[in-house]
C-alpha positions in Angstrom: -31.7 76.6 -71.4 -33.5 75.1 -68.4 -33.7 71.7 -70.0 -30.0 71.8 -70.6 -29.2 72.5 -67.0 -31.6 69.8 -65.8 -30.4 67.1 -68.2 -29.5 63.9 -66.4 -25.9 62.9 -66.4 -24.7 60.5 -69.1 -23.2 57.3 -67.8 -19.4 57.7 -67.8 -19.5 61.4 -67.8 -18.1 63.6 -65.0 -21.5 63.9 -63.4 -21.7 60.2 -62.4 -22.1 59.4 -58.7 -18.8 58.2 -57.1 -18.6 54.6 -56.1 -19.2 54.1 -52.4 -17.0 51.6 -50.5 -18.8 48.7 -48.7 -19.9 49.6 -45.2 -18.1 46.7 -43.6 -14.8 47.8 -45.3 -15.3 51.4 -44.1 -16.0 50.4 -40.6 -13.2 47.8 -40.4 -10.5 50.2 -41.7 -11.7 52.9 -39.3 -11.7 50.5 -36.4 -8.3 49.1 -37.1 -6.9 52.6 -37.6 -8.3 53.8 -34.2 -7.0 50.7 -32.4 -3.6 50.6 -33.9 -3.2 54.4 -33.3 -3.8 54.0 -29.6 -1.6 50.9 -29.5 1.3 52.7 -31.2 1.0 55.8 -29.0 1.2 53.7 -25.8 4.0 51.5 -27.0 6.1 54.5 -28.0 5.7 56.0 -24.6 6.7 52.8 -22.8 9.6 52.2 -25.1 10.9 55.8 -24.5 10.5 55.2 -20.7 12.4 51.9 -20.9 15.2 53.5 -23.0 15.6 56.2 -20.4 16.0 53.8 -17.5 19.7 52.9 -17.1 18.7 50.1 -14.7 16.4 48.4 -17.2 17.9 45.5 -19.1 14.9 45.1 -21.3 15.5 44.7 -25.0 13.5 46.4 -27.8 11.1 43.4 -28.1 10.5 43.2 -24.4 9.8 47.0 -24.3 7.3 46.7 -27.1 5.6 43.8 -25.3 5.4 45.8 -22.1 3.8 48.7 -24.0 1.3 46.3 -25.5 0.5 45.1 -22.0 -0.1 48.6 -20.8 -2.4 49.2 -23.8 -4.2 45.9 -23.0 -4.7 47.0 -19.4 -6.3 50.2 -20.6 -8.8 48.1 -22.5 -9.7 46.1 -19.4 -7.5 43.1 -19.9 -6.5 41.1 -16.8 -2.7 40.4 -16.6 -1.4 37.4 -14.7 2.0 38.4 -13.2 4.5 36.5 -10.9 3.2 38.4 -7.9 -0.5 38.0 -8.7 -3.3 39.4 -10.8 -3.1 43.0 -12.3 -6.6 44.4 -13.1 -6.4 48.1 -12.1 -7.4 49.9 -15.3 -5.5 53.1 -16.2 -8.6 55.2 -16.8 -6.7 58.0 -18.4 -5.4 55.8 -21.2 -8.9 54.3 -21.5 -10.3 57.8 -22.1 -7.8 58.3 -24.9 -8.8 55.1 -26.6 -12.4 56.0 -26.2 -11.8 59.3 -28.0 -10.1 57.5 -30.9 -12.9 55.0 -31.2 -15.5 57.8 -30.9 -13.9 59.6 -33.9 -13.9 56.3 -35.8 -17.5 55.7 -35.2 -18.5 59.3 -36.2 -16.4 59.2 -39.3 -17.9 55.9 -40.5 -21.5 57.2 -39.8 -20.7 60.3 -41.8 -19.1 58.5 -44.8 -22.0 56.1 -45.0 -24.6 58.9 -44.5 -26.3 57.1 -41.6 -29.7 58.4 -40.8 -31.3 55.6 -38.7 -30.6 53.9 -35.4 -30.2 50.6 -37.3 -27.6 52.2 -39.6 -25.7 53.7 -36.5 -25.7 50.2 -34.9 -24.4 48.6 -38.1 -21.6 51.3 -38.4 -20.6 50.7 -34.7 -20.5 46.9 -35.2 -18.3 47.4 -38.2 -15.9 49.3 -36.1 -16.1 47.0 -33.0 -15.5 43.6 -34.6 -12.0 44.2 -36.0 -11.0 46.2 -33.0 -12.0 43.4 -30.6 -10.2 40.8 -32.7 -7.0 42.8 -32.8 -7.1 43.3 -29.1 -7.4 39.5 -28.6 -4.5 39.0 -31.0 -2.3 41.5 -29.2 -3.0 39.7 -26.0 -1.8 36.5 -27.5 1.4 38.1 -28.8 2.2 40.1 -25.7 2.4 37.2 -23.3 5.6 35.9 -21.9 6.6 33.3 -19.4 6.3 35.9 -16.6 3.3 38.0 -17.6 0.3 36.5 -19.4 -2.6 38.7 -20.6 -6.0 36.9 -20.5 -7.2 36.6 -24.2 -10.8 36.3 -23.0 -10.8 39.5 -21.0 -8.9 41.2 -23.8 -11.6 40.2 -26.4 -14.5 41.2 -24.1 -12.8 44.4 -22.8 -11.8 45.5 -26.3 -15.3 44.8 -27.6 -16.9 46.8 -24.7 -14.6 49.7 -25.1 -15.1 49.8 -28.8 -18.8 49.5 -28.5 -19.0 52.5 -26.1 -16.7 54.7 -28.2 -17.8 53.8 -31.7 -21.5 53.7 -30.7 -21.4 57.1 -29.1 -19.6 58.4 -32.2 -22.1 56.9 -34.6 -25.0 58.3 -32.6 -23.4 61.8 -32.7 -23.3 62.0 -36.5 -25.1 64.8 -38.2 -27.8 62.7 -39.8 -29.0 61.4 -36.4 -29.4 64.7 -34.6 -33.0 65.4 -35.6 -35.6 64.1 -33.1 -37.8 62.7 -35.9 -35.0 60.5 -37.1 -34.3 58.9 -33.8 -38.0 58.3 -32.9 -38.5 57.7 -29.2 -34.9 58.5 -28.4 -35.2 61.8 -30.3 -38.4 62.7 -28.5 -36.7 62.0 -25.2 -33.8 64.3 -26.2 -36.3 67.0 -27.1 -38.2 66.5 -23.9 -41.5 66.2 -25.8 -43.0 63.3 -23.8 -43.8 63.7 -20.1 -41.8 60.6 -19.1 -38.9 61.6 -21.4 -39.0 65.1 -19.8 -38.7 63.6 -16.3 -35.8 61.4 -17.3 -34.1 64.3 -18.9 -34.7 66.5 -15.9 -33.5 64.0 -13.3 -30.5 62.8 -15.3 -29.3 66.4 -15.7 -29.6 66.9 -12.0 -27.7 63.7 -11.4 -24.9 64.7 -13.7 -24.7 67.9 -11.7 -24.4 66.0 -8.4 -21.8 63.6 -9.8 -19.7 66.4 -11.3 -19.7 68.3 -8.0 -18.5 65.3 -6.0 -15.9 64.5 -8.6 -14.6 68.0 -8.5 -14.4 67.7 -4.7 -12.5 64.5 -5.2 -10.0 66.1 -7.6 -9.5 69.0 -5.2 -9.0 66.6 -2.3 -6.5 64.5 -4.2 -4.5 67.6 -5.3 -4.3 69.1 -1.9 -3.3 65.8 -0.3 -0.6 65.4 -2.9 0.7 68.9 -2.0 0.5 68.1 1.7 2.6 65.0 1.1 5.0 66.7 -1.2 8.1 65.1 0.3 6.7 61.6 -0.4 5.9 62.6 -4.0 9.3 64.2 -4.6 11.0 61.0 -3.3 9.1 58.8 -5.7 9.8 61.0 -8.7 13.4 61.6 -7.5 14.0 57.8 -7.7 13.2 57.9 -11.4 16.3 57.4 -13.7 16.9 60.7 -15.6 14.5 63.3 -16.9 12.8 60.9 -19.3 12.3 58.4 -16.5 10.7 61.0 -14.5 8.6 61.9 -17.5 7.5 58.3 -17.8 6.6 58.2 -14.2 4.6 61.4 -14.6 2.7 59.8 -17.6 1.9 56.8 -15.3 0.5 59.3 -12.8 -1.6 60.9 -15.5 -2.9 57.6 -16.7 -4.2 56.9 -13.2 -5.3 60.5 -12.5 -9.1 59.7 -13.1 -8.7 56.7 -10.8 -7.3 59.1 -8.1 -10.2 61.5 -8.7 -12.8 58.7 -8.2 -11.0 57.5 -5.0 -11.1 61.1 -3.7 -14.8 61.3 -4.4 -15.4 58.0 -2.6 -13.5 59.3 0.4 -15.7 62.3 0.6 -18.9 60.1 0.2 -17.9 58.2 3.3 -17.0 54.5 2.7 -13.5 55.5 1.4 -11.1 53.1 -0.4 -9.2 50.0 0.3 -5.5 49.7 -0.3 -5.0 46.1 0.3 -7.1 43.4 2.0 -8.4 44.4 5.4 -7.6 48.1 5.0 -9.8 51.2 4.7 -9.0 54.8 4.2 -11.9 57.1 4.8 -13.1 60.2 6.7 -14.1 58.1 9.7 -11.7 55.1 9.5 -8.0 54.7 8.8 -6.5 51.2 8.7 -3.5 51.3 6.5 -0.1 49.6 6.6 3.0 50.2 4.5 2.2 51.0 0.9 4.5 50.8 -2.2 6.1 53.8 -3.7 3.6 54.4 -6.5 2.4 57.7 -7.9 -1.2 56.8 -7.4 -0.6 56.1 -3.7 1.5 59.2 -2.9 -1.5 61.2 -1.9 -2.8 58.7 0.7 -3.1 60.3 4.2 -0.5 59.0 6.7 -3.0 59.1 9.6 -6.7 59.3 10.5 -8.5 62.5 9.8 -9.9 64.5 12.7 -13.6 64.0 13.4 -14.4 67.5 12.4 -12.7 67.0 9.0 -14.8 63.9 8.4 -17.9 65.8 9.2 -16.9 68.6 6.8 -16.1 66.0 4.1 -19.8 65.0 4.1 -20.8 68.5 3.3 -19.5 68.0 -0.2 -21.8 65.2 -1.3 -24.7 67.0 0.6 -23.9 70.2 -1.4 -23.9 68.1 -4.6 -27.4 66.9 -3.7 -28.6 70.4 -2.9 -27.3 71.7 -6.3 -29.1 68.8 -8.0 -32.3 69.8 -6.2 -31.9 73.3 -7.5 -31.5 72.0 -11.0 -34.7 69.9 -10.6 -36.7 72.9 -9.4 -35.5 75.2 -12.1 -36.2 72.8 -14.9 -39.6 71.6 -13.6 -43.0 73.1 -14.3 -44.5 75.4 -11.7 -47.3 74.2 -9.4 -46.1 70.6 -9.2 -47.3 68.5 -6.3 -45.0 67.3 -3.5 -45.3 63.8 -4.7 -44.0 64.7 -8.1 -41.1 66.6 -6.6 -40.3 63.6 -4.3 -40.3 61.2 -7.3 -37.8 63.5 -9.1 -35.5 63.5 -6.1 -35.6 59.8 -5.8 -34.9 59.3 -9.4 -32.0 61.7 -9.3 -30.6 60.0 -6.3 -30.9 56.6 -8.1 -29.0 57.9 -11.1 -26.4 59.6 -9.0 -25.8 56.5 -6.9 -25.6 54.2 -10.0 -23.1 56.5 -11.6 -20.8 56.6 -8.6 -21.1 52.8 -8.3 -20.1 52.4 -11.9 -17.1 54.8 -11.5 -16.1 52.9 -8.4 -16.2 49.6 -10.2 -14.0 51.0 -13.0 -11.5 52.3 -10.5 -11.2 49.0 -8.5 -8.8 46.2 -9.2 -5.7 44.5 -8.2 -2.0 45.4 -8.8 -0.4 42.1 -7.7 -0.6 40.0 -4.7 -0.4 40.5 -0.9 -0.9 44.2 -0.1 -2.0 45.2 -3.6 -4.5 42.4 -4.1 -7.5 44.7 -3.4 -7.4 48.3 -4.4 -10.2 50.8 -4.7 -13.6 51.7 -3.2 -16.6 49.4 -2.7 -19.1 50.1 -5.5 -22.1 49.0 -3.5 -21.3 51.0 -0.4 -20.3 54.1 -2.3 -23.3 54.0 -4.6 -25.7 53.6 -1.7 -24.1 56.3 0.4 -24.0 58.8 -2.4 -27.7 58.0 -3.3 -28.7 58.7 0.3 -26.6 61.9 0.5 -27.9 63.2 -2.9 -31.5 62.5 -1.8 -31.0 64.3 1.5 -29.4 67.4 -0.1 -31.9 67.6 -2.9 -34.9 67.2 -0.6 -33.6 70.0 1.6 -32.9 72.3 -1.3 -36.3 71.7 -3.0 -38.2 72.3 0.2 -36.3 75.5 1.0 -36.6 76.8 -2.6 -40.3 75.9 -2.7 -41.0 77.8 0.5 -39.0 80.8 -0.6 -41.0 80.9 -3.9 -44.3 80.6 -2.0 -43.4 83.6 0.2 -42.4 85.6 -2.8 
């Protein structure tokens, strides 16, 4: 009876292993499906907005091309327009595309039963290559005499976006979660090596600091939008019909992460630029007339009082203090002051680098003249937040250490 149950399957019988599709084919299909899904969603939204606008004389083909250009902008493509260069990325749409690509990378890794870093990299490349090529092809097809997407930036931006999304998805597959499979990366995840434990500890503290200052930026942007409700209502009231207002709302949502980063950079200190030679921050306000755009509706109309600027700096300092608390809670007892100082400096470095990257992603141009330079300075914001994080974390670590010593 046992021999019957353990008998190997006869070729051609129902127990034969199913034929597995080639890895490149699996990845290519998943990548194309993710990219085309994102493209169709954006195009449909833009076409619906154009159809609702009675003042728009755009035909169906023009509306489709406009939607394709919006999708290209979300992939980091630079658009050349009659008024100048457009390079301000709608980070909300970029996040949507990242989620689709993440799902594609994860599904490919699962179907191929990936268990090694090399296999995860191969799965990600299989997803990235067709997606990047399709992005470049769409850039060629979406160009007109007035608006010309850059094929080079489309190819590079599409490849980078797909690499981030598909790579993260492949690394999150079930077969790669065990530390022994990932080798040094897995050991770092598990915190088994001293250096890995320090990186893990300081990166968690940095994530806390960045999350706090971004939450403050979101709260600042929302409150400013409410305070300038008449300006916001005028912008949305000019939209043609309910669908037109809905399309304008979608534009605002697409740039909502950008507004959050701008608010965080305002709190950090350097603020943001809204055109060449302008600055909007807690201690400076040089701003001329701005176009009626949803992203700019929350801009303050005048300089903030000195006390308000001082209060604004409490947000990044509080973020640093919370990061210091995270460091002290996750570190071993009895550490030297030198080890604690090194943790604080690493946390400040990660935090400043993260804000600098976010500031870079939220900076760009939206045409010529007044909109040729939009967004915060990555270098200034990164350095300022690193210093504020270090100051807040040092203060928190010292206070908590003394309190623990007295106890």
